[in-house]
N, C-alpha and C positions, 0 to 999 in steps of 0.2 A: 504495499498498501504507497509507504513512503517512496520509494521505488518509482511509483509513477505519479506522487504527485510531483515531485523530483523533475519528471519528464515534463512537467503540463510548464513550469518555469518558463519558457520562453513567450508560450501561450497568454500568460500575465503577465510577463512582461511587455510585449505589444500593446498589452489595452492598460496599461500603465502609461503609456507613452504617450498615446493619444486620450487617456483623464487626462494629464499634469498640461496638455493643450487646449483644452476645451473647456473643461473646468473652470481656469482661471480667466479664462474668454466670456464665458458668460458671466460669469462672477462680475470682473471689469466692467460686462457694457451696464447691468446691475445698480451698481455703484454709480455708474455715469448718470442714470436716468433719476438717481431718489433725487427726490426733493426736487423734484422737475413739474411741469404738471403744464400739456398742450394749451396755447393761443387760441384752439380752436374753442367756443362752446356750445357747441350743437354738430349733433351728427353734419354726414353731407351725403350729397343723392347717393345714389347707384347710377354707376356711368354701362355704358355698353358690354356689353360682355364681361359683368362682372361676376358674376357665379360661373361661369366658364375660367375666369381667370382664377380663383379658386380653386378650381379641380386642378387649374395646369400647374399651382403650386405644390399642389396634394401628392402628385403624382411624379415632376421632378424632385420631392423628397424622401417619395419610394424607388426612383428611379437610384438616386444614390444611395442608396442604403442597401441595393439589391448588388449596384456596384460595389461600393464599401467589402459586403459579404464575398462577392466573389475576388476579391484580390486579398483579403485580409485569409479567412479561411484556408486555404491551401496555404501558402505560404505559411503559417500557424502549424497544421498538419506536420510539414516539415521540417518546422525547426524541433519540435516536437522528436519527431523521428531522428534527427541529427542529432541531438541531446542523448536522447537513449543507446545510440550508436558509439555517442565520444566516451561517456560512462558506465559504458554494459552491460547497459538494462535490461536489455533484449534478450533470448537466446536463439532468435532464427530472425535475426532482419530484413534480408526477401521478404517472407513472408507478409511483416509488418506493412512495407513500405509499400508490397500488393495492395496489404484492408487499407491506406491510407489513401493509396492512386484512386482504388475503388471511390471510398466515402468522395477524394475531394473531388474525383467524377463528376461522381453524382450531384454532390453540389453545382457544381460549375452547369450542368444540360440543365438543373432544375431553375435554378436560377437566370442562364442564359435563355429559354423559353418564358421563363415573365421576364423578363429585359425586354422583350422582343412584343409581350404583347401590353403592358407601359408602354412603350414606347411609339408603339401603333396608335395608344387609344390617344395620347400626349396632342401625335402630329394631326390627330383630326377634332381636338376642341382646340389647338390654334387656329386651324385652318376657320370653325365657329369663331373666335373670337376674330381674325383679322374678318370677317363678313360682318360680324355683328355692330365691329366699330368701324364698317366703312356707313354700312345702311344708317349708325346712328350720330354721324359724322351729318352725313345729307337731311337727315331728318330735325337734325337739332338748327339747320336752314331755317326752316319754318313757324321758329319763336320771331323772325322779323318782321312776317306778318301777320304778328298778335297769339298765335296757338302756343298751348305749350306741352313741350316732349319728354317725356318722363324710359326710364330703363330700364330692361332688368326685375319689374315688378314679380312678389315675391306672393304666389296666390295659394291655391291647398295641392301642395304637393307637387309645385313646379312652376314655373317660369314663365312670367307674359314679360317677351323682346326688348319690345315698345308700342308706347302706349302714347298716343296724338291724341287732344282737346280741343275740335276747332269750334267755332259757330259754325262750322257742317256736321261736326258730329262725331263722335267718342270711334276713335281707332286700334281696334288691337293689331299689333303688326307680329309675325312669326317671322325670323329669318331664318332661311339654310344654306349651309357653305358645300358647294355641292364645288369638286375636280370637274374642271376640262378637257376630254379627251383629248390627246397630242398625237392627232394623227396624220394633221397633215390636211387634211379636206374643209378652211377655210368655215365660211359660215355654218356651213352642215354641222360643223363641233362646238359653235358656238348657239345655238338656239336651244332652245326649249320651247314645246308646243302645250298649249291646259286648253285643252276642250271638255273644261265642266266635271269630270271625271275623272281625269291623271294629270298628271306631267310628264309629259315625254320628252325624255331626251335623247342622245345622240345613239346613245344605245341601251339604252335600256328605262325603264317608269316608273313611278313612284304614287302615288294615292294618300298613303298618312301623312305628308306637311298640309295638305290642304284637311284633310278633316282633322290635323292638330291646330290649325286657325281656325276654324269656324267651331272648334269648342270650345278653345280660350275667349272667342269675343262671347262666346252663350256665359260663359260662368263670369267674364268681368261684364258682363250683362247685369243678370241678375244678382252679379254682389253690388253693382255702383245703384241697383237701382235699390236696395234695401240699405245701402249707407245712408241713403238721399233723401227719398221716401217718392222717389218719380221714378216714371217709367226711363231709364236709358237704354236708348238703343244703339249696343257696339257692331260695327263696321268688321269685317273681317277681312286681314289682306296678308298675303307673302310676299318677301323681300327676296329673289335669288340675285345677287352680286353676280355681277359677270357676267352672266349670259342675255341673250337675247330676247325675252320673250313674247312671242307668238299668242296673242290671249286671240282664242274662236272662240271663249264664253265669256258674259259677259255679269257673270253671275255676282264674281269675287274678283277684289282685284288682285291682280297680282302683278307685279314688278317688278326690275331689276335693280331698285336701290335710288338711283339716280334720280334726278329732278324729281321730288317729293312735293312739288310745291301744288300739284292738282288736290292735294288732298285739302287744302284751303279753301279750296272753291270749287270745293263738289257738289257737283246735282243731288240735293237730299230731302227726303218728303220730315225728315228728324234737325229741322236745325236748331242747336241751343244760345238758350235765351241766357245773357250775361250773368246774370244768379244761376242759369245751370252750372253754367261751367267753374264758375267759381264752387258749390259747391261739394263736384265732382274730383275738380283738383284738391282739394279741402282732404279730402278723403282718401285719392290717390297719393298727395305730397307721404299722408302715415306710413303709409308701406313703402316710398323708394326714399326717403328719407332716414337709413340707420344705420348708414358707413361711421362709424366709430374712428377718430384720428390713433393712428398705428407709432404716432412715433412716444407719443407720452399719453396720461391718459387727461379728461377734461379735467 
């Protein structure tokens, strides 16, 4: 037993070295922040893609941990084996070496598969974040026309990417980031057809984004109606950044996210009075202004 514990000295030494760097850094940073508070006295509004940004940060941390495991575990096993050989702790070094190699290989393969999945997921989220930010920046221009624009509205177990409140009505906008095929076919590779039932991309078809946009608009309509005490009709919209949208059906707004000024002049049968706009704005802002300052506590 004593010999086994002695063989673990290299692994323990590695952990101690890592701790000697991490723990003081964390403690000093906490000490630096002591007796200070943020100059901001209220929470911040949610930015476009706020939820995606948080998920990306979590995935990046997971990826760093996987890389740490892949790097340190095999090296620790090798250090343990060298220690056992040097001090003649084991009788059959080759057998022990084979065992350690199998353990290290299993860990590396398992973590490698996990790393691939994490990196693929992060790349998908990054595309979504890029597209939500692009659409959000375009929608923000509507504030010049007196519209109110909010992003990443947190609902019951899901989020609504963008909400526009204008005299022409309330719009719930879902953004979908879809990579384009690179086949060298020009216009054919960037065109998506909306026929009222599905989105027909160059090499695939989707219906879920349409269903999602309509479902979220219905939810927001119900929530706002209850919150304000008045019936509020919310129009669904779907943004597909970077695509040329051929909208063959006119039952729902489907656009590429650019030049959204038509929302401020949208022909509607349910316009909003100024008082109604303020009530809707008040309710939405209660849920969209919830980001606490990060540097220091308020």
